[in-house]
Structures are given as structure tokens and as C-alpha cells.
KEVEXDO-426950 format. One line per 10 residues: number of its first residue (from 1); for each residue z, y, x of C-alpha. Coordinates in steps of 0.1 Angstrom, whole numbers, plus 5000, padded with zeros to 4 digits. Layout:
% KEVEXDO-426950
NUM	Z,Y,X ~ ...
END
This chain:
% KEVEXDO-426950
1	2316,6952,2601 ~ 2321,6928,2572 ~ 2291,6913,2554 ~ 2296,6897,2519 ~ 2271,6878,2498 ~ 2277,6884,2461 ~ 2261,6860,2438 ~ 2267,6853,2401 ~ 2255,6835,2370 ~ 2239,6805,2387
11	2240,6785,2354 ~ 2235,6751,2369 ~ 2219,6730,2342 ~ 2187,6736,2323 ~ 2185,6774,2332 ~ 2188,6768,2370 ~ 2158,6775,2392 ~ 2163,6751,2421 ~ 2137,6769,2443 ~ 2159,6800,2440
21	2190,6780,2448 ~ 2173,6766,2479 ~ 2164,6801,2490 ~ 2200,6813,2487 ~ 2212,6783,2506 ~ 2187,6791,2534 ~ 2199,6827,2534 ~ 2236,6816,2537 ~ 2226,6794,2567 ~ 2207,6822,2585
31	2224,6855,2577 ~ 2260,6851,2591 ~ 2280,6862,2561 ~ 2317,6868,2565 ~ 2325,6858,2529 ~ 2307,6847,2497 ~ 2319,6859,2463 ~ 2306,6839,2434 ~ 2316,6857,2402 ~ 2314,6830,2375
41	2290,6812,2352 ~ 2284,6782,2375 ~ 2275,6761,2345 ~ 2255,6766,2312 ~ 2276,6744,2289 ~ 2307,6737,2309 ~ 2296,6702,2314 ~ 2308,6680,2342 ~ 2273,6673,2356 ~ 2266,6710,2358
51	2298,6717,2377 ~ 2291,6688,2400 ~ 2259,6704,2412 ~ 2276,6738,2416 ~ 2303,6720,2436 ~ 2277,6708,2461 ~ 2263,6744,2464 ~ 2298,6757,2471 ~ 2307,6728,2495 ~ 2276,6735,2516
61	2282,6773,2515 ~ 2317,6768,2529 ~ 2303,6752,2560 ~ 2292,6787,2570 ~ 2320,6810,2557 ~ 2348,6813,2532 ~ 2340,6814,2495 ~ 2360,6829,2466 ~ 2352,6819,2430 ~ 2362,6829,2395
71	2352,6814,2361 ~ 2327,6829,2338 ~ 2325,6826,2300 ~ 2300,6797,2302 ~ 2325,6778,2324 ~ 2351,6778,2296 ~ 2352,6750,2271 ~ 2367,6773,2245 ~ 2359,6750,2215 ~ 2387,6727,2225
81	2413,6754,2217 ~ 2399,6785,2198 ~ 2427,6811,2193 ~ 2451,6786,2209 ~ 2446,6759,2183 ~ 2438,6726,2200 ~ 2441,6711,2235 ~ 2443,6741,2258 ~ 2444,6718,2289 ~ 2407,6710,2283
91	2395,6746,2283 ~ 2393,6749,2321 ~ 2394,6712,2328 ~ 2359,6708,2343 ~ 2360,6741,2362 ~ 2394,6732,2377 ~ 2382,6697,2386 ~ 2349,6706,2403 ~ 2351,6743,2413 ~ 2388,6753,2418
101	2422,6747,2403 ~ 2431,6783,2411 ~ 2415,6806,2385 ~ 2427,6837,2403 ~ 2425,6831,2441 ~ 2429,6854,2470 ~ 2409,6856,2502 ~ 2413,6877,2533 ~ 2386,6881,2560 ~ 2386,6908,2587
111	2379,6941,2569 ~ 2383,6929,2533 ~ 2410,6915,2510 ~ 2398,6898,2478 ~ 2417,6892,2446 ~ 2401,6870,2419 ~ 2408,6878,2383 ~ 2400,6855,2354 ~ 2383,6876,2326 ~ 2369,6845,2308
121	2396,6834,2283 ~ 2374,6819,2257 ~ 2382,6828,2221 ~ 2416,6844,2218 ~ 2432,6869,2195 ~ 2428,6895,2222 ~ 2390,6889,2226 ~ 2381,6889,2189 ~ 2361,6920,2178 ~ 2343,6931,2147
131	2310,6921,2164 ~ 2302,6883,2158 ~ 2281,6884,2190 ~ 2313,6889,2211 ~ 2327,6855,2201 ~ 2334,6836,2234 ~ 2313,6862,2253 ~ 2336,6892,2257 ~ 2360,6894,2287 ~ 2396,6905,2289
141	2424,6913,2313 ~ 2460,6913,2303 ~ 2487,6936,2317 ~ 2504,6907,2335 ~ 2471,6899,2353 ~ 2468,6935,2365 ~ 2504,6935,2377 ~ 2498,6902,2396 ~ 2468,6917,2413 ~ 2488,6948,2422
151	2514,6926,2439 ~ 2488,6906,2457 ~ 2471,6937,2471 ~ 2505,6948,2486 ~ 2499,6921,2511 ~ 2465,6934,2522 ~ 2463,6946,2558 ~ 2461,6983,2563 ~ 2425,6995,2564 ~ 2410,6965,2546
161	2388,6972,2516 ~ 2405,6959,2484 ~ 2380,6939,2464 ~ 2383,6926,2429 ~ 2362,6895,2420 ~ 2358,6889,2382 ~ 2330,6878,2359 ~ 2326,6904,2331 ~ 2309,6937,2338 ~ 2331,6968,2333
171	2301,6991,2332 ~ 2275,6990,2304 ~ 2242,6973,2314 ~ 2211,6994,2316 ~ 2191,6972,2293 ~ 2219,6955,2272 ~ 2239,6987,2268 ~ 2269,6964,2265 ~ 2302,6963,2283 ~ 2312,6927,2291
181	2349,6936,2295 ~ 2373,6951,2269 ~ 2393,6983,2277 ~ 2370,6991,2306 ~ 2381,7027,2312 ~ 2417,7019,2313 ~ 2412,6989,2336 ~ 2389,7008,2361 ~ 2415,7036,2361 ~ 2442,7011,2370
191	2420,6995,2397 ~ 2416,7030,2413 ~ 2453,7036,2412 ~ 2459,7003,2429 ~ 2434,7013,2456 ~ 2406,6990,2448 ~ 2374,7002,2464 ~ 2350,6974,2453 ~ 2345,6953,2422 ~ 2322,6923,2422
201	2311,6910,2388 ~ 2281,6896,2369 ~ 2277,6885,2333 ~ 2251,6911,2323 ~ 2222,6892,2340 ~ 2209,6925,2353 ~ 2216,6938,2388 ~ 2234,6971,2391 ~ 2254,6992,2415 ~ 2277,7018,2400
211	2300,7044,2415 ~ 2331,7054,2395 ~ 2347,7086,2407 ~ 2385,7089,2405 ~ 2411,7113,2420 ~ 2430,7084,2437 ~ 2402,7061,2449 ~ 2365,7060,2440 ~ 2354,7025,2429 ~ 2321,7008,2436
221	2310,6982,2410 ~ 2285,6956,2423 ~ 2270,6937,2393 ~ 2250,6908,2406 ~ 2220,6896,2386 ~ 2216,6860,2375 ~ 2200,6834,2397 ~ 2184,6814,2368 ~ 2157,6816,2343 ~ 2180,6837,2320
231	2173,6871,2336 ~ 2174,6901,2312 ~ 2142,6918,2303 ~ 2121,6896,2324 ~ 2135,6911,2356 ~ 2134,6889,2387 ~ 2165,6870,2398 ~ 2187,6887,2424 ~ 2219,6888,2444 ~ 2237,6916,2463
241	2247,6918,2499 ~ 2276,6942,2507 ~ 2282,6955,2542 ~ 2316,6971,2548 ~ 2321,6994,2578 ~ 2350,7017,2587 ~ 2333,7047,2571 ~ 2310,7033,2545 ~ 2301,7005,2521 ~ 2264,6996,2516
251	2251,6974,2488 ~ 2216,6960,2490 ~ 2200,6940,2461 ~ 2179,6911,2472 ~ 2151,6904,2447 ~ 2132,6871,2441 ~ 2096,6876,2453 ~ 2082,6847,2433 ~ 2069,6831,2465 ~ 2100,6813,2478
261	2125,6839,2490 ~ 2146,6868,2482 ~ 2136,6901,2498 ~ 2156,6933,2503 ~ 2152,6957,2474 ~ 2172,6988,2462 ~ 2200,7000,2486 ~ 2229,7023,2480 ~ 2254,7035,2507 ~ 2288,7051,2499
271	2312,7069,2521 ~ 2347,7055,2522
END
């Protein structure tokens, strides 16, 4: 059995709710996770001080188990190089300094092989749309990124669940009715062909668990809600806990109870 904590959109800075962060840290210390996946938006404005607080959270979490991270759109200082004009070195400078220099890491623990994908590219020609609300918000994956993930998964031990960790949601949010990621159908189809069983993402600030059927491999999408005061529709903050067993994958959403802890909420179990 492999147990994963999936947390996203911590937004250290003004939106952070430190009581909730304390509760997550306590859960990490008590619940014996095999891995933690943090799917982006560690900061609110990509500021050094925000990342420094996030780095402390990650440092303390790594005392208990391995952690894999990817950047979110709030972690990208896109204004230094919109559409490639400017100093591109500064776009990920604070994330690389305080969180990880590897924007697309891998992690293997018994039962699961994780590949991180960076969907947060800032403002590029590929992410521009006709909707002004998408500027710096929308996520993207290039064919070369998908090919690199495919090669990485070739190293996964037989029987391990192949897990993608990325920031932007490939399934439309229930309240927002928006996809965070461009070209979602094509990308989810490619994930299934690669043999990905589980996608861990965030961005939408609303918890969700979706099941995508495919002839090659069905894909479970775990969207973790935000742990901050920026939850969508006034919903409570939340995170997801995934349990992988030889015959099943179970996702439980833990909901903030308003009294100092996260308690088990909705649960879905899927056959492998």
C-alpha cells in the first residue's frame, strides 16, 4: 500500500491561513505518508519572502517522506519576459532558488512513479487566447514535454502506478466551468496511451476527483483544493489523500472543519 498526500495552492503570503498550514504539518507528522505531491502555487506574487516560508514548509515535510513539487502560475514572474521579451532567467528565479531548480522532477517510491510537468509558462505565444482573463493564468504542455515524460516513465518499475504531477486542471471545474490547461482532450488521451493512471493537479481552487475512461488506460484526476483564503465559492480549504493498492486507487478529500483540523470528507475508490 502506498499513501500520498496531495496538496496544492498554498499561496504563502497574504492569502495563507497559517492555522491550516499548522494542521497540515501536524497531519504529515502523524499519518505516515509515503510521498507528498505539492502541485504548485506556493506563492501569491512570486516574491522571495513567500517562497522562503514555503521552503520551510517543504523542508519540514521532507523530514517525514519524499516530496515532489512543480510550479504554478502564481510562482512564475512572467512580467520579466512576456512572450519572450525581457530577461527570461528571472521568470523562475525565485522558485528555483527556494523551492527547486528542477521544474520537472521525478520521484519513485514503492508502488508509484511520479513525473512532474511544468504547465506554468507565464505569458507565451502558445498560452495567449482570445479571452483576456487567460493572460498568465492558462497552462500549457508542449509536445517535447510529453515526449520527455514518456521516456521517464519507461524507467518505472513494472506494476508501479504512473503519476503525473502538474499545476493546471485538465478537467473543467464544477463552479468555474473552466479548464486550466489548453488542449486537455489531446493531453489526457496521450497520458492514457503512456499508461498514466493518476494525475495530481490544482489551480481551480475547488477540490474534485474525476475518472476519465480510455481504451488503453483509465485516468484518475485528483484536483486538490486550495489551502488559503482564496477558496472558490466559499468552500472550505481541502487536500486529498490517495491510497494505492494492487487492485485499487482510493482518493479521500480532507475538509477544513473550521476548528483546527482537516477531517475526512468525500471518498472515491477506483479499480485498477
